[in-house]
MARPAPA-856475 format. One record per residue (C-alpha): x, y, z. Coordinates in pm, whole numbers, padded with zeros to 5 digits, always signed. Layout:
! residues N
XYZ;...
This chain:
! residues 417
+05233+02808+00137;+05433+03003+00388;+05779+02890+00498;+05660+02864+00844;+05359+02655+00749;+05583+02419+00546;+05820+02367+00825;+05528+02277+01059;+05386+02019+00802;+05738+01862+00762;+05770+01834+01130;+05422+01667+01171;+05510+01429+00892;+05845+01333+01047;+05683+01277+01396;+05415+01057+01230;+05683+00852+01065;+05883+00818+01378;+05567+00715+01563;+05486+00436+01328;+05845+00307+01312;+05852+00307+01691;+05528+00117+01727;+05624-00150+01479;+05976-00196+01616;+05845-00261+01963;+05556-00507+01866;+05781-00829+01814;+05483-01058+01842;+05437-01318+01576;+05102-01269+01378;+04905-01584+01325;+04609-01537+01080;+04321-01782+01133;+04034-01855+00891;+03706-01996+01025;+03343-01951+00996;+03087-01806+01224;+03050-02028+01537;+03314-02275+01391;+03523-02165+01704;+03442-01987+02026;+03517-01611+01970;+03556-01568+02345;+03827-01823+02347;+03998-01681+02040;+03997-01345+02202;+04197-01499+02507;+04468-01635+02296;+04697-01330+02328;+04670-01334+02701;+04769-01702+02706;+05046-01644+02441;+05202-01301+02488;+05429-01347+02200;+05147-01416+01958;+04898-01159+01791;+04601-01358+01650;+04438-01214+01333;+04100-01404+01330;+03893-01369+01020;+03552-01509+00976;+03514-01619+00617;+03163-01598+00486;+03006-01755+00177;+03140-02081+00049;+03440-02139+00280;+03570-02448+00118;+03573-02298-00226;+03772-02009-00102;+04021-02250+00057;+04047-02445-00255;+04095-02139-00460;+04386-02042-00232;+04541-02382-00270;+04530-02352-00650;+04689-02011-00649;+04977-02165-00460;+05052-01867-00227;+04865-01656+00032;+04617-01795+00282;+04622-01804+00669;+04859-01966+00909;+04559-02172+01077;+04254-02274+00865;+03954-02468+00966;+03823-02775+00792;+03459-02889+00812;+03369-03260+00768;+03502-03257+00421;+03857-03286+00570;+03944-03608+00336;+03877-03375+00027;+04206-03198+00147;+04415-03514+00150;+04532-03491-00223;+04674-03149-00110;+04828-03291+00203;+05169-03149+00113;+05021-02805+00145;+04975-02842+00515;+05196-02930+00799;+05224-03280+00930;+05123-03223+01294;+05284-03528+01407;+05615-03353+01321;+05500-03062+01549;+05415-03271+01861;+05068-03408+01789;+05171-03743+01915;+05184-03614+02256;+04819-03532+02272;+04668-03809+02040;+04560-04017+02361;+04359-03721+02475;+04125-03741+02176;+03842-03980+02067;+04039-04222+01838;+03786-04246+01554;+03776-03853+01520;+04156-03820+01548;+04200-04073+01257;+03971-03873+01038;+04252-03605+01012;+04508-03867+00925;+04594-03934+00558;+04631-04295+00437;+05007-04255+00427;+05005-04153+00793;+05027-03767+00800;+04837-03588+01048;+04710-03273+00882;+04398-03188+01083;+04353-03144+01456;+03987-03220+01588;+03765-02944+01697;+03406-03081+01757;+03206-03404+01685;+02852-03469+01574;+02733-03794+01748;+02391-03907+01652;+02059-04003+01847;+01699-04066+01789;+01505-03749+01837;+01136-03815+01896;+00797-03667+02008;+00714-03828+02347;+00366-03707+02334;+00290-03855+01998;+00460-04189+02104;+00246-04191+02411;-00069-04120+02197;+00013-04411+01973;+00047-04649+02263;+00423-04706+02220;+00705-04669+02466;+00803-04297+02514;+01063-04313+02801;+01423-04265+02646;+01561-04592+02809;+01240-04782+02697;+01271-04651+02343;+01645-04736+02335;+01571-05093+02455;+01272-05124+02198;+01432-04971+01887;+01773-05156+01861;+01752-05200+01473;+01625-04999+01183;+01361-05281+01127;+01264-05225+01487;+01218-04841+01416;+01023-04918+01097;+00779-05150+01291;+00752-04881+01549;+00666-04641+01273;+00401-04849+01113;+00234-04900+01451;+00258-04510+01518;+00106-04418+01188;-00184-04674+01209;-00275-04509+01545;-00228-04149+01445;-00346-04165+01084;-00162-04044+00774;-00118-03685+00897;+00173-03803+01092;+00482-03968+00946;+00766-04146+01140;+01055-03953+01009;+01161-03689+00761;+01323-03803+00448;+01484-04093+00247;+01833-03919+00229;+01837-03887+00605;+01801-04252+00667;+02059-04336+00406;+02302-04093+00560;+02254-04208+00908;+02290-04581+00827;+02631-04510+00654;+02728-04298+00961;+02711-04604+01167;+02960-04800+00942;+03332-04814+00931;+03325-04909+00555;+03123-04695+00311;+03248-04595-00029;+03624-04640-00029;+03912-04850+00104;+04208-04661+00233;+04389-04692-00109;+04062-04514-00256;+03933-04816-00414;+03552-04806-00461;+03398-05072-00252;+03036-04981-00262;+02941-05320-00439;+03138-05513-00174;+02942-05684+00106;+03162-05523+00363;+03037-05176+00263;+02719-05019+00414;+02610-04864+00088;+02368-05136-00031;+02222-05192+00313;+02177-04815+00354;+02013-04792+00027;+01766-05080+00088;+01671-04946+00436;+01608-04604+00296;+01404-04739-00004;+01217-04964+00238;+01115-04676+00453;+00980-04491+00144;+00787-04805+00034;+00627-04837+00366;+00506-04484+00355;+00709-04379+00667;+00852-04049+00517;+00725-03702+00523;+00962-03622+00224;+01072-03306+00401;+01456-03230+00357;+01649-03079+00644;+01690-02709+00620;+01379-02655+00419;+01078-02452+00526;+00888-02776+00483;+01098-02953+00742;+01047-02653+00991;+00680-02659+00937;+00647-03034+00994;+00857-03025+01312;+00634-02746+01434;+00302-02902+01361;+00384-03251+01453;+00365-03403+01116;+00710-03572+01188;+00719-03783+01507;+01101-03855+01496;+01430-03842+01309;+01792-03975+01364;+02018-03676+01374;+02339-03528+01521;+02379-03350+01843;+02396-03019+01659;+02030-03083+01539;+01925-02991+01891;+01986-02624+01817;+01822-02656+01470;+01521-02821+01612;+01471-02555+01887;+01503-02278+01634;+01255-02446+01388;+00993-02558+01645;+01011-02346+01971;+00643-02400+02048;+00706-02782+02072;+00935-02728+02391;+00903-03001+02647;+00762-03252+02388;+01081-03402+02249;+01312-03674+02397;+01623-03835+02267;+01722-04207+02270;+02005-04396+02121;+01979-04428+01738;+01836-04743+01576;+02123-04949+01421;+02406-04818+01645;+02589-04496+01715;+02722-04296+01446;+02862-03941+01371;+02753-03669+01137;+02969-03362+01114;+03245-03207+01313;+03538-02987+01214;+03917-02957+01223;+04204-02712+01240;+04507-02738+01015;+04845-02525+00955;+04923-02435+00607;+05271-02483+00475;+05296-02107+00398;+05294-02033+00767;+05623-01891+00892;+05529-01973+01254;+05414-02347+01253;+05536-02409+01600;+05347-02118+01740;+05051-02210+01538;+05034-02562+01688;+05076-02460+02040;+04759-02207+01986;+04562-02488+01830;+04648-02740+02091;+04555-02486+02363;+04221-02392+02203;+04142-02768+02173;+04250-02864+02533;+03972-03065+02722;+03910-02752+02954;+03846-02519+02666;+03635-02764+02473;+03410-02784+02768;+03398-02399+02770;+03320-02407+02397;+03039-02630+02463;+02883-02409+02722;+02929-02107+02506;+02833-02218+02151;+02723-02595+02181;+03011-02740+01991;+03026-03099+02110;+03390-03215+02232;+03634-03441+02080;+03841-03499+02371;+03776-03777+02600;+03811-03596+02934;+03553-03346+02824;+03279-03591+02801;+03329-03650+03191;+03221-03294+03263;+02901-03208+03447;+02795-02991+03169;+02663-03305+02998;+02444-03388+03282;+02245-03068+03270;+01874-03106+03244;+01714-02936+02937;+01364-02789+02943;+01307-02824+02570;+01358-03203+02596;+01121-03242+02897;+01395-03219+03159;+01610-03498+03007;+01994-03458+03001;+02037-03549+02649;+02415-03503+02700;+02428-03860+02847;+02286-03995+02511;+02532-03804+02290;+02837-03875+02517;+02766-04248+02485;+02721-04223+02123;+03060-04038+02079;+03239-04296+02258;+03108-04574+02034;+03138-04425+01679;+03327-04661+01434;+03647-04538+01265;+03571-04477+00917;+03758-04361+00594;+03557-04130+00370;+03809-04047+00080;+03847-03742-00121;+03542-03823-00354;+03298-03907-00073;+03092-03581-00145;+03072-03647-00522;+02964-04001-00468;+02720-03926-00189;+02545-03663-00408;+02493-03899-00696;+02353-04163-00475;+02112-03917-00299;+01974-03779-00622;+01884-04130-00730;+01709-04192-00390;+01518-03881-00423;+01378-04016-00758;+01258-04334-00568;+01092-04115-00289;+00958-03844-00487;+00891-03976-00844;+00825-04352-00770;+01135-04482-00964;+01197-04846-00904;+01448-04886-00632;+01651-05159-00817;+01657-04950-01136;+01770-04647-00940;+02039-04845-00777;+02186-04969-01112;+02171-04608-01240;+02349-04479-00924;+02624-04736-00961;+02672-04646-01341;+02694-04271-01270;+02930-04332-00963;+03156-04542-01176;+03164-04275-01448;+03242-04005-01189;+03546-04213-01065;+03689-04225-01415;+03718-03840-01415;
């Protein structure tokens, strides 16, 4: 290498280093890393964070695969992780690790608590009063039904009439027997046994655990046995298509009219439209039998490893303001958790897929009337055990009483772990 060339390369290297140093020294913004999943937040809104907060640079990372497992692995490692992290409806599974997250009450959450639906807010509060998760969206439920099949069977098909007629689960089953008698065995009232069990529990404020994490499933105050009995009854009456949500069988049944109705959350609207686009105009939504409930919905939390918790909370608070929640609903259909949002005209929009009905009116009323419930860190484990036994009733003809006793025995064994 010639001396002249060596000097030139050295000058280039020095200029490069100076350029890097100059850039990093002038960028004094605080970097906030955010973990979320695809469509868990509105990307357009996230992109505007830096305009709203000039002192912040947002490093938004969409985490694919098993999001919950990745978060749990990070917690087990004791280091790393983002500043802000999303939780799904498994928020109570994080309660045993509440010391790994900032108490949002200490960052000013009390000032905005009144803005949110109380039942949703309380889902992010631990039994000892720490607020570790700020609400994002909700999953209020309703009764989805094929108006054309209801009409053909000679039963009420207008949403208001259906709501008045089908007040209880027993009403719903009676309607199903009439519908199936009129239309034949090719049409079933609803999808599967687990769906009924889940939705009955979703309407309750006491399911598996008290706030001290004592199992209460055998207590009369719990909805567990009532949900079990209703689900088993639907199976014994022959009202189920035995098609599980998310399966190709469920999609096909929705498309070909084998399933006349189901109780589901607001996010099922999008699932249904994707599964059965050719049924557009035939569906309607009424209030759910048995009362209003919630299924799903997510949260935002700040990890204790964050060096900028105050800035993180301000960003979270802004993203989840009433105005921005309406924007998120318009952009990606996340149903709001703030009270003011539910008053917006966006929820009065008529929808072609649902025959011109404004289904938002149904879901906003449902959201306002959900009962506050405590799920507990082991909810998913217990729910899985019970649902496996229910499947044996529906698919294998197992005696419901025997299956119930087996479910209780396995639940108690699980709780000893």
